[in-house]
C-alpha positions as CSV (number, residue, x, y, z in Angstrom):
1,M,98.4,27.9,47.2
2,A,100.8,25.3,46.0
3,H,99.6,22.3,44.1
4,Q,101.5,19.1,44.8
5,Q,101.3,17.9,41.1
6,L,102.0,21.2,39.4
7,D,105.2,23.4,39.4
8,R,103.1,26.5,39.7
9,Y,100.6,28.0,42.1
10,V,96.9,27.5,41.8
11,N,94.8,30.6,42.6
12,S,92.3,30.3,45.3
13,P,88.6,30.1,44.1
14,T,86.9,33.3,43.4
15,S,83.2,34.1,43.5
16,E,83.2,34.9,39.8
17,G,85.0,31.6,38.9
18,L,82.7,29.7,41.1
19,L,79.6,31.2,39.6
20,K,80.8,30.5,36.1
21,T,81.4,26.9,37.0
22,L,78.0,26.6,38.8
23,L,76.2,28.1,35.7
24,K,77.7,25.3,33.6
25,I,76.3,22.5,35.8
26,H,72.9,21.1,34.9
27,P,70.3,22.2,37.5
28,S,69.5,18.7,38.5
29,K,73.2,18.1,39.4
30,L,73.2,21.1,41.8
31,E,70.8,19.1,44.1
32,A,73.9,16.9,45.0
33,L,75.2,19.8,47.1
34,A,72.6,19.0,49.6
35,T,75.0,16.2,50.8
36,A,77.8,18.6,51.4
37,T,78.9,19.1,55.0
38,H,78.0,22.2,57.0
39,E,81.6,23.4,56.7
40,Q,81.6,22.9,52.9
41,L,78.3,24.8,52.5
42,S,79.5,27.6,54.8
43,S,82.6,28.0,52.6
44,L,80.4,28.1,49.5
45,R,78.2,30.7,51.0
46,H,81.3,32.7,52.2
47,I,82.8,32.8,48.7
48,L,79.5,33.6,47.0
49,S,78.7,36.4,49.5
50,Q,81.8,38.2,48.3
51,Q,80.2,38.9,45.0
52,S,78.5,42.3,44.9
53,N,76.3,41.9,41.9
54,F,74.6,38.9,40.4
55,S,73.1,38.6,36.9
56,S,69.5,37.4,36.6
57,D,70.8,34.0,35.4
58,E,73.1,33.7,38.4
59,I,70.3,34.7,40.8
60,N,67.9,32.1,39.2
61,M,70.6,29.4,39.5
62,L,71.7,30.3,43.1
63,C,68.1,30.2,44.2
64,Q,68.1,26.5,43.2
65,V,71.4,25.6,45.1
66,P,70.7,23.7,48.4
67,M,73.3,25.7,50.3
68,F,71.3,27.2,53.2
69,K,70.7,25.7,56.6
70,I,67.2,24.8,57.6
71,V,65.7,25.9,60.8
72,Q,65.6,22.9,63.1
73,G,62.0,21.8,63.6
74,S,61.0,23.1,60.2
75,E,62.2,20.2,58.0
76,G,59.0,18.1,58.2
77,D,59.4,14.8,56.4
78,R,62.4,16.0,54.3
79,G,65.1,14.3,56.4
80,C,67.8,16.8,55.3
81,D,69.3,19.9,56.9
82,S,70.1,22.1,53.9
83,T,67.8,23.6,51.2
84,S,67.6,26.1,48.3
85,I,65.4,29.1,48.8
86,G,63.4,28.6,45.6
87,R,62.1,31.4,43.4
88,G,59.0,33.4,43.2
89,E,55.8,32.0,44.8
90,Y,57.7,28.9,45.7
91,S,60.4,30.8,47.7
92,L,60.9,29.6,51.2
93,P,60.6,32.0,54.2
94,V,63.7,33.1,56.0
95,A,63.5,32.7,59.8
96,P,64.2,35.7,62.1
97,L,67.8,36.0,63.3
98,H,68.5,33.7,66.2
99,M,64.9,32.5,66.3
100,T,65.9,29.4,68.2
101,E,67.6,31.5,70.9
102,Q,64.6,33.8,71.2
103,I,62.1,31.0,71.8
104,P,63.1,28.9,74.9
105,F,61.4,25.7,73.5
106,E,61.7,23.8,70.3
107,I,58.9,24.6,67.9
108,R,57.8,22.5,64.9
109,L,57.0,24.3,61.7
110,R,55.1,22.6,58.9
111,Q,56.9,24.6,56.3
112,V,60.6,24.5,55.7
113,F,62.3,27.7,56.9
114,V,65.7,28.9,55.7
115,N,68.1,29.7,58.6
116,G,69.8,33.0,57.8
117,D,71.6,33.5,61.1
118,D,75.2,34.0,59.9
119,T,76.6,37.1,58.1
120,D,77.4,35.3,54.9
121,S,73.9,33.9,54.6
122,Q,72.3,37.2,55.4
123,H,74.3,39.0,52.7
124,L,73.7,36.3,50.1
125,L,70.0,35.9,50.9
126,G,69.6,39.7,50.6
127,Q,71.3,39.6,47.2
128,L,69.0,36.9,46.1
129,G,65.9,38.9,47.0
130,A,64.9,36.9,50.2
131,R,63.4,38.8,53.1
132,L,64.1,38.0,56.7
133,L,60.8,37.5,58.5
134,S,60.2,38.9,61.9
135,L,59.3,36.6,64.8
136,S,55.8,38.0,64.8
137,E,55.4,37.3,61.1
138,V,56.5,33.7,61.7
139,F,53.9,33.2,64.4
140,I,51.1,35.1,62.8
141,S,51.5,33.6,59.3
142,H,52.8,30.2,59.9
143,V,52.3,29.1,63.6
144,L,48.8,30.4,64.7
145,P,47.0,29.1,61.5
146,E,48.5,25.7,62.1
147,I,47.0,25.6,65.6
148,E,43.6,25.7,64.0
149,T,44.4,22.8,61.7
150,G,45.5,20.6,64.6
151,F,49.1,20.4,63.6
152,Y,50.2,21.2,67.2
153,N,49.3,19.0,70.2
154,D,48.0,20.5,73.5
155,D,51.4,20.6,75.2
156,E,52.9,22.6,72.3
157,I,50.0,25.0,72.3
158,D,50.3,25.5,76.0
159,K,54.0,26.2,75.8
160,M,53.5,28.8,72.9
161,M,50.6,30.5,74.6
162,K,52.4,30.8,77.9
163,W,55.5,32.2,76.2
164,L,53.4,34.7,74.3
165,L,51.5,35.8,77.4
166,L,54.4,36.0,79.7
167,G,56.2,38.9,78.2
168,H,56.3,38.4,74.4
169,Y,52.9,39.6,73.4
170,H,54.3,43.2,72.9
171,Q,56.4,42.0,70.0
172,F,53.3,41.1,68.1
173,V,51.3,44.2,69.0
174,E,54.1,46.7,68.4
175,G,55.9,44.8,65.7
176,G,59.0,45.2,67.8
177,D,61.2,42.6,66.1
178,R,60.9,43.6,62.5
179,K,64.1,43.1,60.6
180,S,65.1,42.7,57.0
181,V,68.1,41.0,55.4
182,V,70.5,43.6,53.9
């Protein structure tokens, strides 16, 4: 691409160059990426998803970059719509593909869930070691226990139970929606 102040062309960013740059930035400064627009974060994920192998340092750094969308209804009190996935026992769960389309009502989730519903996110999350949860895993591990704690009101519980009993129970019995990020 032509640069207006240079007499030569400037190469487009590469995943390798971007990784080298990100590795030189102090981890606390990476948090500033949370204020980037959806388009900017999408471009960042796209460029990084083109990389085929990451070093352990790159993986550790990328797990701290807030470049992934958050599933609507799972942000709690955070007030933002992008997050990092974290690492190890602090890793955030990745919601099932198109979860919000599979459930015909909005569901609140106490924990933050990473939204991995685009190809670049799926590829990148897979490279970072994240695992895409099935819809049944989300309900069994994160929704049903919260019913007992009183997190959901009676109306929300009624909607969930009706949805489960009216044709979606088989997914939980048979594990019919099991998927993994690749």
